[in-house]
C-alpha positions as CSV (number, residue, x, y, z in Angstrom):
1,M,0.4,0.0,0.0
2,L,2.7,2.6,1.0
3,I,4.7,1.7,-2.5
4,L,1.7,2.6,-4.3
5,Y,1.0,5.8,-2.2
6,G,4.5,6.6,-2.9
7,L,3.9,6.2,-6.7
8,F,0.9,8.5,-6.3
9,L,2.6,11.1,-4.7
10,F,5.4,10.8,-7.3
11,I,2.9,11.4,-10.4
12,L,1.3,14.0,-8.3
13,T,4.1,15.9,-8.1
14,T,5.2,15.1,-11.7
15,Y,1.8,16.6,-12.9
16,S,1.8,19.8,-11.0
17,Y,4.3,20.8,-13.2
18,S,1.7,20.8,-16.1
19,L,0.8,24.4,-15.5
20,I,4.3,25.8,-14.6
21,D,4.2,29.5,-15.4
22,L,5.8,29.8,-19.2
23,N,8.0,32.7,-17.9
24,L,9.9,30.5,-15.2
25,T,12.9,28.7,-15.5
26,L,13.5,26.5,-12.4
27,I,16.6,25.2,-14.0
28,N,18.4,25.3,-17.0
29,H,19.7,21.9,-18.0
30,P,18.7,19.9,-21.1
31,L,16.8,17.0,-18.8
32,W,14.6,19.7,-17.3
33,N,14.2,21.9,-20.1
34,A,12.9,18.2,-22.2
35,F,10.9,17.5,-19.2
36,R,9.5,21.1,-19.1
37,D,8.3,21.3,-22.7
38,W,6.8,17.7,-22.5
39,I,4.9,18.5,-19.3
40,I,3.6,21.9,-20.4
41,Q,2.1,20.3,-23.7
42,L,0.0,18.7,-21.4
43,G,-1.3,21.4,-19.1
44,Y,-1.5,24.2,-21.7
45,F,-2.4,22.2,-24.9
46,H,-4.2,19.0,-23.9
47,R,-6.5,20.3,-21.3
48,D,-8.9,17.7,-21.7
49,T,-6.3,15.2,-20.7
50,S,-5.1,17.1,-17.9
51,W,-8.4,17.8,-16.4
52,G,-8.9,14.0,-16.6
53,I,-5.8,13.7,-14.8
54,Y,-6.4,16.1,-12.0
55,L,-9.7,14.5,-11.4
56,A,-8.4,10.7,-11.3
57,L,-5.7,12.2,-8.9
58,V,-8.2,14.0,-6.1
59,I,-10.5,10.8,-6.5
60,I,-7.4,8.6,-5.7
61,G,-6.4,11.0,-3.0
62,F,-9.8,10.5,-1.4
63,I,-9.6,6.6,-1.8
64,F,-6.4,6.2,-0.1
65,H,-7.2,8.8,2.6
66,F,-10.2,7.0,3.7
67,I,-8.2,3.5,3.3
68,F,-5.5,5.1,5.9
69,I,-8.2,5.9,7.9
70,R,-10.1,2.9,8.4
71,N,-6.7,1.4,8.9
72,N,-5.2,3.8,11.1
73,K,-3.9,1.2,13.5
74,K,-2.0,-0.5,10.7
75,Y,-0.2,2.7,9.5
76,N,1.7,4.9,11.2
77,P,0.7,8.7,10.6
78,F,3.6,10.1,11.5
79,L,5.9,8.0,8.8
80,I,3.3,8.4,6.1
81,S,3.4,12.2,6.8
82,I,7.3,11.9,6.0
83,L,6.6,10.1,3.2
84,I,4.5,12.4,1.7
85,G,6.8,15.6,3.0
86,V,9.4,13.9,1.0
87,G,7.0,13.1,-2.2
88,L,6.0,16.7,-2.7
89,L,9.0,18.8,-1.5
90,F,9.7,19.5,-5.2
91,S,5.9,20.1,-6.3
92,Y,4.8,23.0,-8.2
93,P,2.1,25.0,-6.9
94,F,0.1,24.7,-10.1
95,L,-3.3,26.0,-8.9
96,S,-2.3,29.1,-7.1
97,H,0.6,32.0,-7.6
98,D,0.2,33.2,-3.8
99,L,3.5,31.2,-3.0
100,F,5.6,33.6,-5.4
101,N,4.1,36.6,-3.6
102,Y,5.4,35.3,-0.1
103,L,8.8,34.7,-1.5
104,F,8.9,38.4,-3.2
105,D,7.6,39.9,-0.1
106,A,10.4,38.5,2.0
107,K,12.5,39.3,-0.6
108,I,11.6,42.9,-0.3
109,V,13.1,43.0,3.4
110,T,16.0,40.6,3.0
111,F,17.3,41.5,-0.5
112,Y,16.1,45.4,-0.8
113,H,15.8,46.0,2.6
114,Q,12.6,47.5,2.4
115,N,9.2,47.2,4.3
116,P,6.7,44.9,2.4
117,Y,3.8,46.7,4.3
118,I,4.7,50.0,2.5
119,L,6.4,48.8,-0.9
120,K,4.9,46.0,-3.6
121,A,6.4,43.7,-6.1
122,L,5.9,46.7,-8.7
123,D,8.1,49.1,-6.6
124,F,11.2,46.9,-7.9
125,P,10.2,46.8,-11.9
126,S,13.8,45.4,-12.9
127,D,13.4,41.9,-10.7
128,P,13.6,39.3,-12.9
129,W,11.0,37.5,-10.6
130,L,8.2,40.2,-11.7
131,R,7.8,38.0,-15.1
132,F,6.2,34.9,-13.5
133,M,4.4,36.7,-10.6
134,H,0.8,37.5,-10.0
135,W,-0.9,40.2,-7.5
136,T,2.4,42.5,-8.1
137,H,0.0,45.6,-7.3
138,R,-0.6,44.8,-3.4
139,T,1.5,45.2,-0.5
140,Y,1.6,42.9,2.2
141,P,-1.5,41.6,3.5
142,Y,-0.8,38.9,6.2
143,G,0.4,39.2,9.7
144,P,3.8,39.6,11.2
145,S,4.7,36.3,12.1
146,F,4.3,34.9,8.5
147,L,6.5,37.9,7.3
148,L,9.3,36.7,9.8
149,L,8.8,33.0,9.1
150,T,9.1,33.5,5.3
151,L,12.5,35.5,6.3
152,I,14.4,32.4,7.0
153,P,14.3,31.0,3.6
154,S,14.5,34.1,2.0
155,A,18.0,35.0,3.6
156,L,19.0,31.6,3.2
157,S,18.7,31.8,-0.4
158,F,20.6,35.0,-1.2
159,G,18.2,35.9,-3.7
160,K,18.0,32.8,-5.5
161,F,14.4,31.7,-6.6
162,I,15.0,28.1,-6.7
163,L,16.8,28.1,-3.2
164,S,14.0,30.3,-1.8
165,F,11.1,28.4,-3.2
166,I,12.4,24.8,-1.8
167,F,13.3,26.5,1.6
168,Y,9.8,27.7,1.7
169,K,8.5,24.5,0.7
170,G,10.4,22.8,3.6
171,I,9.3,24.7,6.3
172,V,5.9,24.3,5.1
173,I,6.2,20.5,5.3
174,G,8.2,20.6,8.5
175,I,5.4,22.2,10.5
176,Y,3.1,19.9,8.7
177,I,5.1,16.5,10.0
178,L,5.5,18.2,13.4
179,T,1.6,18.7,13.6
180,V,0.8,15.0,12.5
181,F,3.6,14.1,15.4
182,L,1.8,15.7,18.2
183,L,-1.7,14.8,16.9
184,N,-0.5,11.2,16.7
185,R,0.6,11.4,20.4
186,S,-3.2,12.3,21.2
187,N,-4.9,10.0,19.0
188,R,-4.0,8.3,15.9
189,K,-7.2,8.8,13.9
190,W,-6.5,12.7,14.2
191,A,-3.4,12.5,12.8
192,M,-4.4,10.0,9.9
193,I,-7.0,12.8,8.5
194,F,-4.6,15.7,9.1
195,A,-1.8,13.8,7.3
196,T,-3.4,12.2,4.3
197,H,-6.4,14.5,3.4
198,P,-6.4,15.5,-0.5
199,L,-7.1,19.0,0.5
200,I,-4.4,19.7,2.9
201,L,-2.1,17.7,0.3
202,M,-3.3,20.1,-2.5
203,E,-3.7,23.3,-1.4
204,G,-1.4,23.0,1.9
205,L,1.7,21.3,1.0
206,I,1.8,21.4,-2.8
207,N,0.3,25.1,-3.5
208,G,1.7,25.9,-0.4
209,H,-0.9,28.3,1.2
210,N,0.0,30.1,4.5
211,D,-3.6,29.0,5.5
212,M,-1.8,25.6,6.0
213,I,0.7,27.0,8.5
214,A,-1.9,28.9,10.2
215,L,-3.9,25.6,10.6
216,S,-0.9,23.7,11.7
217,L,0.0,26.4,14.4
218,A,-3.5,26.0,15.7
219,L,-3.8,22.3,15.8
220,I,-0.4,22.5,17.7
221,S,-1.8,24.8,20.2
222,I,-4.7,22.6,21.0
223,M,-2.4,19.6,21.6
224,I,-0.3,22.2,23.7
225,L,-3.8,23.2,25.6
226,Q,-4.6,19.6,26.3
227,K,-1.6,19.1,28.3
228,N,-2.6,22.2,30.5
229,K,0.1,24.4,29.4
230,L,-2.2,27.4,28.9
231,I,0.0,30.1,28.3
232,Y,2.3,28.3,25.7
233,A,-0.8,27.6,23.9
234,K,-1.9,31.0,24.1
235,I,1.6,31.8,22.4
236,M,1.1,29.5,19.6
237,F,-2.6,30.7,18.9
238,M,-1.4,34.1,18.7
239,L,1.2,32.9,16.0
240,S,-1.1,31.3,14.0
241,A,-3.4,34.7,14.1
242,G,-0.2,36.3,12.9
243,I,0.0,33.9,10.1
244,K,-3.7,34.7,8.7
245,Y,-5.9,37.6,10.8
246,T,-8.7,35.2,9.9
247,T,-7.6,32.4,12.5
248,M,-7.9,35.2,15.6
249,P,-11.4,33.9,17.3
250,L,-9.4,30.4,18.1
251,I,-7.2,32.5,20.6
252,G,-10.2,32.2,22.7
253,L,-10.0,28.2,22.7
254,T,-9.9,27.1,26.3
255,K,-10.2,23.4,28.0
256,N,-13.9,24.8,28.5
257,G,-16.3,22.6,26.3
258,R,-19.3,24.8,26.0
259,L,-17.0,28.1,25.5
260,N,-15.1,26.1,22.9
261,N,-18.2,25.1,21.0
262,L,-18.8,29.0,20.9
263,I,-15.3,29.8,19.5
264,L,-15.3,27.3,17.2
265,F,-18.8,28.5,15.8
266,I,-17.6,31.7,15.4
267,Q,-14.8,30.7,13.4
268,M,-17.0,28.8,11.1
269,C,-19.3,32.0,10.9
270,L,-16.6,34.0,9.7
271,L,-15.6,31.4,7.2
272,V,-19.1,31.3,5.8
273,Y,-18.8,35.4,5.8
274,M,-15.5,35.1,3.5
275,G,-17.3,32.6,1.3
276,T,-20.2,34.9,0.8
277,K,-18.7,38.5,0.7
278,M,-15.3,37.4,-1.3
279,E,-14.5,35.1,-4.1
280,I,-14.7,31.4,-2.6
281,Q,-11.3,30.2,-2.5
282,P,-10.7,26.4,-1.4
283,W,-7.7,27.1,0.5
284,Y,-9.8,29.2,3.1
285,Y,-11.6,26.2,4.2
286,L,-8.2,24.5,5.5
287,I,-9.3,26.1,8.4
288,L,-11.9,23.4,8.7
289,F,-9.6,21.0,10.0
290,V,-9.2,22.9,13.4
291,L,-12.4,20.8,14.1
292,I,-10.3,17.5,14.3
293,P,-10.0,17.3,17.9
294,F,-13.6,18.2,18.8
295,Y,-16.2,17.1,15.8
296,T,-14.0,14.7,13.9
297,K,-17.1,12.6,12.7
298,L,-18.7,15.8,11.6
299,L,-15.7,17.2,9.5
300,I,-15.6,13.8,7.7
301,D,-19.3,13.8,6.8
302,W,-18.3,17.2,4.9
303,N,-16.1,15.5,2.5
304,I,-18.5,15.9,-0.1
305,F,-18.5,19.7,-0.1
306,I,-14.5,19.7,0.3
307,A,-14.2,17.6,-2.6
308,G,-16.4,19.8,-4.5
309,L,-14.0,22.8,-3.7
310,M,-11.2,20.4,-5.3
311,F,-13.2,19.8,-8.2
312,S,-14.2,23.6,-8.7
313,Y,-10.8,24.2,-10.6
314,Y,-12.3,22.5,-13.6
315,P,-12.6,26.0,-15.2
316,Y,-8.7,26.6,-14.2
317,I,-7.6,23.6,-15.5
318,R,-10.1,22.6,-18.5
319,L,-11.0,26.0,-19.9
320,G,-7.8,28.0,-19.0
321,G,-8.0,30.4,-16.1
322,W,-10.5,32.7,-14.3
323,D,-10.6,35.5,-17.1
324,T,-13.9,35.3,-18.0
325,V,-17.2,35.6,-16.0
326,E,-18.6,32.5,-17.2
327,K,-15.8,30.3,-15.9
328,V,-15.9,31.7,-12.2
329,T,-19.7,31.2,-12.8
330,I,-19.0,27.3,-13.3
331,K,-16.6,27.2,-10.2
332,H,-19.4,28.9,-7.8
333,N,-22.1,26.0,-9.8
334,I,-19.8,23.3,-9.2
335,I,-19.4,24.2,-5.4
336,I,-23.0,25.1,-4.4
337,V,-24.1,21.7,-6.1
338,F,-21.7,19.7,-3.7
339,L,-22.8,21.6,-1.0
340,F,-26.3,21.1,-1.7
341,V,-25.3,17.4,-2.0
342,N,-23.6,17.6,1.5
343,I,-26.2,18.9,3.2
344,V,-28.7,16.3,2.0
345,Y,-26.4,13.7,3.1
346,V,-25.9,15.3,6.6
347,V,-29.5,16.3,7.3
348,T,-30.4,12.5,6.2
349,K,-27.9,11.2,8.4
350,Y,-29.2,13.2,11.0
351,I,-32.6,12.3,11.0
352,W,-31.5,8.7,11.1
353,G,-30.3,9.3,14.4
354,K,-26.5,9.4,13.5
355,K,-24.3,11.6,16.4
356,Y,-21.4,13.4,15.1
357,R,-19.4,14.2,18.2
358,S,-16.5,11.7,18.2
């Protein structure tokens, strides 16, 4: 099983380069150039085949996920997380360009010695990274703890993109593995859910969204809280909120069950608000996994909706981007359909008397 899963991770990493930015040259080597020329033919010029591969990979990812959960006593989530980390370290963020902005914002500090909260990428027009960046018109939108974290790979890379890219992915994966390790010490099933879920792999480890780091720190905080180390837990919660301000409500989590229910309800309400007032982005919903220690079964029951979030990339992969209203509308319709189906499923299960609390 692990050999097959390793093969799955290898194929997933290979496929991720199908939508590599055409202006980005990671390595100047004949073998790499031959691979790049071949893989972009799939992503840019055979989009129907590319979508079929993506769809198959997501479905296979969920199949592996459920197999590992069902057999969580047989397989070690920590060892699986290491396998996943190694397998996805060199994957390309093919569904988002946010990672490039993270790296450039840190470069503004370490290379240009300027403040990214004041200056933006466009203020450095001669920088070669601008060729493959998006959202170059905005200043730094995230919390200070995330900026400090990204300064580490940026400083170690000395302005070299490939090094900055790998070091950043390494930090994300390292925090992910640590989170799995701590979850596994409390509950093996919790660790397996977090370690192998396709949304975690795709949006967290491959696309490298900072929501993944915020989620990981929040889960680490909860594990610390369970050890009655309130001060350390609160510090970690604040670091999480300093990554992405949207996790701010989680600072209120304690060992009080009723209060925690209220805090989690507020956090979910904030997520719903973001989904209605802002563009629906699949990676925003990574924060759902903070429910793992509290409502494990409920989280599992919402996998239909989560799968819909991942399938909503159909216009981007199959039709070529988000450049028209029609494509964005298709995305929304896919999410709405899967949300409706999931609501029907949950309500039906509730009527049949199933209980959610694990």
